[in-house]
N, C-alpha and C positions, 0 to 999 in steps of 0.2 A: 427840408432837413438842413439846418445850418451846421456845418462841420469844418474844422480845421483840416485841410487836405494837403497831403504830401505825396509826391510821386518819386518812386525809386527806379533805378535802372533795371533791376530784375528782382526775382523772389528772394535771393540771398540777401541783397541789400535791404529789402523790405523787412525780412525776418530779423536782421541784426538791429535795425532801428526799433522794431517792435520790442525786442528784448531790452533795449535801453529804456524804453518808455515803461515797460512792465516793472523794471527795477525802480524807476522814479516813483511810480504810483504805489508800489510796495512800501517804499521808505516813508512816503507821505502818510499812508494809512497806518503804519505801525506807530509813527509819531503822534497821530491823532488819537487812536484808540487801542493801540497795543496789539493789533491783529490786522490781517489782510484777507478779505473775503473776495475771492475771484471766481468767476464762472468761465470755464474753458469752452472753446468751440471745437467742433469736429471738422472734417474735410481735409483736403490736401494742403492748403495754404498755411495753416498753423503748425504743421508737422515740423518744419525746420525751426520755427520759433521755439518749440518745446525742446528740441535737441540742443539748441544754443543755451537755454536756461539750465539744462542739465550738465553743461560743461563745468569742470571743476573750478575754474576761475570765477565764474558767475555764481555757481551753486554755493561757493564759500562765502559769498556776500549776503546770503539769505539765512535768516533764522527760520528754518522750515517749520518749527513747532508753532510759529505764529501765523502760518498760512493755512487757510481753509479753502479747499478746492471744491467747487460745485460745477455743474454742467448746464449749459443753456438748453440743450435738447439731447435726445437719444432715440435711436431706432429700437423697435421691438425685437431685439436680438440678444443673445447671451453675451457676457462681457469678453469672451474670447473669440467672438465672431469678427471676421475681417472688416465689417462695416460698423463695428461698435466705436462710438466716440471715446468712451472710457478706455476701451482696449488700445486705441491709438495713443491716447495720452499716457497710459501706463507704460507702453512699450518705449515711448520716446522721452518721457520725463519722470513719471511718478516712481518707477522702480529704480531710478538712478539717483534720487535725492533722498535725504533722511527725513521725509515728511512722515509724521505719525499716521498710522493706519486710520485712526479715528478722525483725522482731519480731511480725509478724502471721502466725499459724499457723492456717490454715484446713483443714477437712476436705475432701479432694479427692474428693467424692462423685460428681463427674461421670464418674469413671473406672469401668471395669467391675471387678466383684469387691469387694463390700462388706466381705468378711472381710479382704482384703488392705488396703483403705483403712483399716479400723479398726486393723489391726496397725501400719501406718505411723504413724498418729496416736498410738497408744500409745507407740511408740518416741520420737516427738517429746516427749511429756510426760515420759517418764523421762529423756531426755537433757538437757532444758532446765530442768525444774522441780525444785527441791531436794526430796528425800524427807523426809517427816515421821517421827515416831517409829515408825510401823508399816512404814516402808520404802516407803510409797506416795507418789507425787508429791503434794506439798502446795501446792495453789493458795492464794494469799492471799485471793482472793474468787471465789465462783461466784455469778453472777446467774442466777436461775431464775424461771420462772413456774409457775403451777398451772392445769391445765385443768379444765373442768367435771366430767371423769371422774376427777379426782385425779391425773393424770399430771404428771410434771415431767421436764425435758429430754425424752428420748424413752423414758422408762420408763412404758409404758402398762399398764393392768390386763391381766392374763392373758398377758403376753409373756414369752418365755424369758429375756430379759435381766435380769429381776428376780431370777433365781437365779444370775446370773453373778458370781462372786466371784473367779475366777482371772484375770480380765482387767480392765484399767482402761478400755478402750474396746472396744465390741463393735457388730456390726451387729444390727439388729432389724427384722423385718417386722411392720408395724402393720396388722393385718387390717382394723380399722375405718376406716383411712385408705387402705387398698389401696396401700401404698407401703413401700419400704425406707428405712431411716434408719441413721445411725451415731450413737452416743451414748456419753458417759462412763457408767460403771457406778456402782453404789452405793458401792464402796470409795472412789472419788475424791471423791464428794460428802461422804462421812463424814469424810474426812481434811482437808477444806478448813478454813483458819483462820476464814473468815467465809462464811456463806451468807446471801444477801439475796434474799428472795422478793418480787417485784413482782406484785401481784394486783389486777385491776380488772374490774368488770363484775358485774351482778346475777346472771348465770348461775353465778358462783362461790360464791354464798352457802351452798349445802348443804355443800360441801367445807370452807369456812371454819368453819362452825358445828361440824362434826365435829372439826376440828383444835383448836378452842378449848374445846369442852365436854368433850373426853376426851383431853387431851394425852398422857397416859401409858398409854392403853389399847391393845389389840391393833390392829394396822394394818388399816384399812378400805380405804385408798387407797395407791397407790405412794409418794406424797409422805411418808407416815408411816413408811415402811420403813427409811430410813437411821438408824443409830445415830450421830447427829451428835456429833462430838467438839469442834468449834469453836463459835463463836457463831452463832446462828440468829436472823434478824430477818425479820418478816413485815410488809410495808408494804401496806396495803389502802386502796382508795378507799372512799367511803361506800357505793357501790352493792354492792361485794363484801362489806363488813362487815355490811350489813343494818341495819335500824332498831333492833335490840336492843343493838347494840354502840356505845357512845359512845367518843370519844377518851379520856376519863378512865379508863373501864373497860379499854380496850385497853392502856394504858400499864402497867397492873398485872398483865396476864396473864402 
């Protein structure tokens, strides 16, 4: 995985830099086709980013009616559940900015039948998001994290979804978490114009080291599997980067 890599002193600095980059890509996208199609990530690391985007000085710089929010993955829980990615995004960002309700596209994973939920979400993507050169919905930006096991979105090691190329959204049972999820698949991640990984925490060091020491090697982790066609950026806090990687070194990676 070839990525422009930046290291920040802590999660706060990482989140503020990610907010600036989010705004840059928003402006670029609106100038290109009048809208901004972005997929949000769940987890703890993006939480501060979303709160920063909701601050009045930043929110005022965004024409929210031009923004369409999607989600990279979701657990099979109701939207008000503490583990809901949508619920976290709503609490930290969506209910604080004037985005039209019809521009927020969540995965309805509280419903029965994960395969049907995935199919409906795939239809949303294809109906709303313009297709790229490969005929695949091309999101302007996908925000992603990386787990200690190298998963991203809900593409976990050893799961069948890693071989799913015929669908853009698919259900996946994650045995190590003992739960069902719905996730975008590798083709959607590969087609995105921009992929921004937000990675924080010391437990991520082994995966980060593998990504940076052998960027063109055979995939060891799911995050290495996509053949990214757009720009890929890796934002790390110092704990995830580890003591061997300085900011100056990272910028050259």
